[in-house]
C-alpha positions in Angstrom: 52.9 30.5 7.9 51.0 30.9 11.2 47.9 32.2 9.3 47.9 29.3 6.9 48.1 26.8 9.8 45.2 28.6 11.6 43.2 28.5 8.4 43.8 24.7 8.1 42.8 24.1 11.6 39.6 26.1 11.2 38.7 24.2 8.0 39.2 20.9 9.8 37.2 22.0 12.8 34.4 23.2 10.6 34.3 19.9 8.7 34.1 18.0 11.9 31.2 20.1 13.1 29.4 19.6 9.8 29.9 15.9 10.1 28.5 15.9 13.6 25.5 18.1 12.6 24.8 15.8 9.7 24.8 12.7 11.8 22.6 14.4 14.4 20.1 15.4 11.7 19.9 11.9 10.4 19.4 10.5 13.9 16.6 12.9 14.6 14.9 12.2 11.2 15.0 8.5 11.9 13.6 8.9 15.4 10.8 11.2 14.2 9.4 8.8 11.7 9.4 5.8 13.9 7.1 7.2 16.5 4.0 5.0 16.9 0.6 6.3 15.9 -0.7 5.8 19.4 2.0 8.0 21.1 1.1 11.6 21.8 3.1 13.9 19.6 3.7 17.5 20.3 4.7 20.0 17.5 8.3 19.8 18.8 8.4 16.1 17.8 7.4 16.6 14.2 10.5 15.6 12.2 9.3 15.0 8.7 7.2 17.1 6.3 4.4 15.5 4.4 5.7 17.0 1.2 9.0 15.1 1.6 7.1 11.8 1.9 4.2 12.0 -0.5 6.4 11.8 -3.6 6.7 8.3 -5.0 10.0 9.2 -6.7 13.3 8.2 -5.3 15.3 11.2 -4.1 17.9 12.4 -6.5 20.4 12.8 -3.7 21.1 9.8 -1.4 20.1 11.0 2.0 19.4 8.8 5.1 15.7 8.2 5.4 13.9 6.0 7.9 12.3 3.8 5.2 13.7 3.7 1.7 11.3 5.0 -1.0 12.9 2.7 -3.6 10.1 0.3 -4.5 10.6 -3.5 -4.6 10.5 -4.8 -8.1 7.4 -6.8 -8.9 8.4 -10.2 -10.6 6.9 -10.7 -14.0 4.2 -13.3 -14.1 5.0 -16.3 -16.3 3.0 -17.6 -19.3 0.6 -14.6 -19.6 -0.7 -14.6 -23.2 0.3 -11.6 -25.3 -3.4 -10.9 -26.0 -4.2 -10.6 -22.3 -1.0 -8.6 -21.5 -1.9 -6.1 -24.2 -5.5 -5.8 -22.9 -4.2 -5.0 -19.4 -1.8 -2.4 -20.8 -4.7 -0.8 -22.7 -6.8 -0.9 -19.5 -4.0 0.9 -17.6 -3.8 3.6 -20.2 -7.6 4.0 -20.3 -7.8 4.5 -16.5 -5.9 7.8 -17.0 -4.2 10.0 -14.5 -6.1 8.5 -11.5 -4.1 5.3 -12.1 -0.8 6.9 -12.9 0.8 5.7 -9.6 -0.7 2.2 -10.0 2.3 0.1 -11.2 1.4 -1.9 -14.3 2.8 -5.1 -12.8 0.5 -4.7 -9.8 -2.5 -4.1 -12.0 -1.5 -7.2 -13.9 -1.5 -9.2 -10.7 -5.0 -7.9 -9.9 -6.4 -8.6 -13.3 -4.9 -12.1 -13.5 -6.3 -13.0 -10.1 -9.7 -11.6 -11.0 -9.9 -13.6 -14.2 -8.7 -16.8 -12.5 -11.0 -16.4 -9.4 -14.2 -15.3 -11.0 -15.0 -18.6 -12.8 -14.5 -20.6 -9.6 -17.4 -18.9 -7.8 -15.2 -17.6 -5.0 -16.0 -14.0 -6.1 -19.4 -13.1 -7.5 -19.1 -9.4 -8.4 -18.2 -9.3 -12.1 -16.2 -6.4 -13.7 -15.0 -4.9 -10.4 -11.7 -5.2 -8.5 -9.9 -3.4 -5.7 -6.1 -3.4 -5.5 -3.8 -2.0 -2.8 -0.1 -1.7 -3.5 1.2 -2.0 0.0 4.8 -1.5 -1.2 4.1 2.2 -1.7 4.6 4.6 1.3 1.5 4.9 3.4 1.5 8.7 2.7 0.4 7.9 -0.9 -3.1 7.0 -2.1 -2.3 3.3 -2.7 -5.8 1.8 -2.9 -7.8 1.8 -6.2 -11.3 0.5 -6.9 -11.7 -0.2 -10.6 -14.6 -0.8 -12.9 -13.0 -3.1 -15.5 -15.8 -2.9 -18.1 -15.9 0.9 -18.1 -12.1 1.3 -17.6 -12.7 3.7 -14.8 -11.2 4.4 -11.4 -14.2 4.5 -9.0 -12.2 5.3 -5.8 -8.7 6.0 -4.9 -7.7 6.5 -1.3 -5.1 6.2 1.5 -5.1 2.9 3.3 -3.2 1.9 6.5 -1.1 -1.1 7.1 -0.6 -3.0 10.3 1.8 -1.7 12.9 3.6 -5.0 12.8 4.4 -4.5 9.1 6.5 -1.4 9.3 6.4 2.4 9.5 6.4 4.5 6.4 6.6 1.3 4.3 5.2 -2.1 4.9 8.1 -4.5 5.1 6.8 -7.5 7.0 3.6 -9.5 6.4 2.0 -12.2 8.4 -1.3 -14.0 8.9 -0.7 -14.9 12.6 -3.1 -13.7 15.2 -0.7 -11.7 17.4 1.4 -10.3 14.5 -0.5 -7.0 14.0 0.6 -7.3 10.4 -1.0 -6.8 7.1 -1.6 -10.1 5.1 -0.9 -10.2 1.4 -3.1 -12.0 -1.1 -6.5 -12.1 -2.7 -9.7 -11.5 -0.6 -13.4 -11.8 -1.1 -15.6 -9.1 0.5 -18.2 -10.4 3.0 -21.0 -8.7 5.0 -21.1 -5.5 6.9 -21.6 -4.8 10.6 -21.4 -2.1 13.2 -18.5 -2.7 15.5 -15.8 -1.0 17.5 -14.9 1.1 14.5 -18.4 1.7 13.4 -19.6 0.6 9.9 -17.2 -2.1 8.7 -17.0 -4.8 6.0 -15.5 -8.2 6.7 -13.1 -9.8 4.2 -12.2 -13.4 3.6 -8.6 -14.4 2.7 -8.4 -16.7 -0.3 -4.7 -17.6 -0.1 -3.8 -20.4 2.2 -0.6 -19.6 4.1 -0.8 -15.9 3.4 -4.2 -14.5 4.5 -6.6 -17.4 5.1 -6.8 -16.5 8.8 -8.0 -12.9 8.1 -11.6 -13.6 8.8 -10.9 -15.1 12.2 -8.4 -12.3 13.0 -11.2 -9.8 12.2 -9.2 -8.1 9.5 -11.9 -5.8 8.1 -12.4 -2.6 6.1 -13.2 0.2 8.5 -12.6 3.9 9.0 -9.8 5.3 11.2 -9.0 8.9 12.2 -5.3 8.2 11.6 -5.9 7.6 7.9 -6.3 11.1 6.5 -4.3 13.9 4.7 -4.5 15.9 7.9 -2.8 13.1 9.9 -0.1 12.9 7.3 0.5 16.7 7.4 0.7 16.6 11.2 2.9 13.5 11.7 4.5 12.8 8.3 3.0 9.3 8.0 -0.3 7.5 8.6 -1.1 5.7 11.9 -1.2 2.0 12.1 -3.9 -0.6 12.4 -3.7 -4.1 13.9 -3.6 -5.6 10.4 -6.8 -4.1 8.9 -6.7 -2.1 5.7 -8.2 1.0 7.5 -9.7 3.7 5.3 -10.2 7.5 5.5 -13.3 8.6 7.4 -14.2 10.8 4.4 -14.3 7.9 1.9 -14.9 4.7 3.8 -18.7 4.5 3.4 -18.5 5.0 -0.4 -15.7 2.4 -0.7 -17.4 -0.2 1.5 -20.7 0.4 -0.4 -19.0 -0.2 -3.8 -17.2 -3.3 -2.6 -20.4 -5.2 -2.1 -20.5 -8.9 -1.0 -18.5 -11.0 -3.4 -16.1 -8.4 -4.7 -12.4 -9.0 -5.1 -9.6 -7.2 -3.2 -5.9 -7.8 -3.8 -3.3 -6.7 -1.2 -0.1 -6.7 -3.1 3.4 -6.4 -1.7 6.9 -7.9 -1.6 6.7 -11.7 -1.4 3.2 -12.1 -2.7 2.6 -15.7 -3.9 -0.8 -17.0 -4.9 -2.2 -19.9 -6.7 -4.6 -17.4 -8.4 -1.8 -15.8 -10.4 -2.3 -18.3 -13.2 -1.5 -16.6 -16.5 -2.7 -19.4 -18.8 -6.1 -19.8 -16.9 -6.6 -16.1 -16.9 -5.8 -15.9 -20.7 -8.4 -18.6 -21.5 -11.1 -16.9 -19.4 -10.4 -13.5 -21.0 -10.7 -15.0 -24.5 -14.1 -16.5 -23.5 -15.7 -13.6 -21.6 -13.5 -10.5 -21.6 -13.8 -8.6 -18.3 -17.3 -10.0 -17.6 
C-alpha cells in the first residue's frame, strides 16, 4: 500500500512539473517572437526556428504561438460575372507553382481592381499588377508581380509590414502619420528617388480613408537589410518598417524597375474595403478588352 501511495504522489508531482515546463516554454516562445527588429538579439534570445514559421499551413496540433497562422477568410466579392471569375481561375492555374501560395480570393481582388482602375486613367501600365497578401506571415514570400497577358509571375519576394501592424502577422492597419502601420488598398506607383534607404519608388494611395495619405507619409518601396531569408533564419521573423512595403536587398532593384510609373499595387489584408472592387464594372471591361 505504501508503494502504491508513493507511485501516485510521484505521478502527480511529475504531472505538475510537466504543466509548469509547458507553461514556461509557451511564455518563452511568445516573448521570443515579440522582440522588435531594432533590438539587439544574441543567439541566446533566438526562440523560434525559421522552419516552424515559413509553413503557411496551420499546425495539426494546437500549440500556443505568438501569432496564429490561421489566415483570415477573404469575403467573396459580389456580382462578379461568371465569365470573369472563370478567367481569373484560369489565370491562377496558368501562373503555376510560383503562385501556389497566392490565395485565389486575393488574386481576384487584384484583378477586379485592375480592371476597374485601368479605364479611369489612374493607372497607365496595362497588363501588369503587383499584389501583396499582408495576412500571410512575414516569413513567407507574400508579394507577387504578375504579367497578366503572359500569365506569368515576374517576381515573388518577401515584403515587410509596419511595426505598428503586428509581429509575425499584420493585424492592425492605419493611414495615420504616427501609426507606423501598413495601409491596405490599391496604389499607383510613382517616380523613383535616392533617399535614406537608397534607390526607392514612391507610391500613391487610391483608396480614401485607407491609404490616401501614403504619399505624404513617404510610404515607399525600398530595400531593407531586415527583409531577407538570412534575417528570418536568425530571428524567426522579418524586421519591421515604419509602414513601407520594404523589399529584400537582393530583389528590390528588379522589382522597382518592373513596377514603372503608373503600375498597380494592391496591399490586401483583413478589413480591405475599396470602391475599386466593382465586379460588374470589371466584368464589362474584361469583355471589351481582356487583360489589355
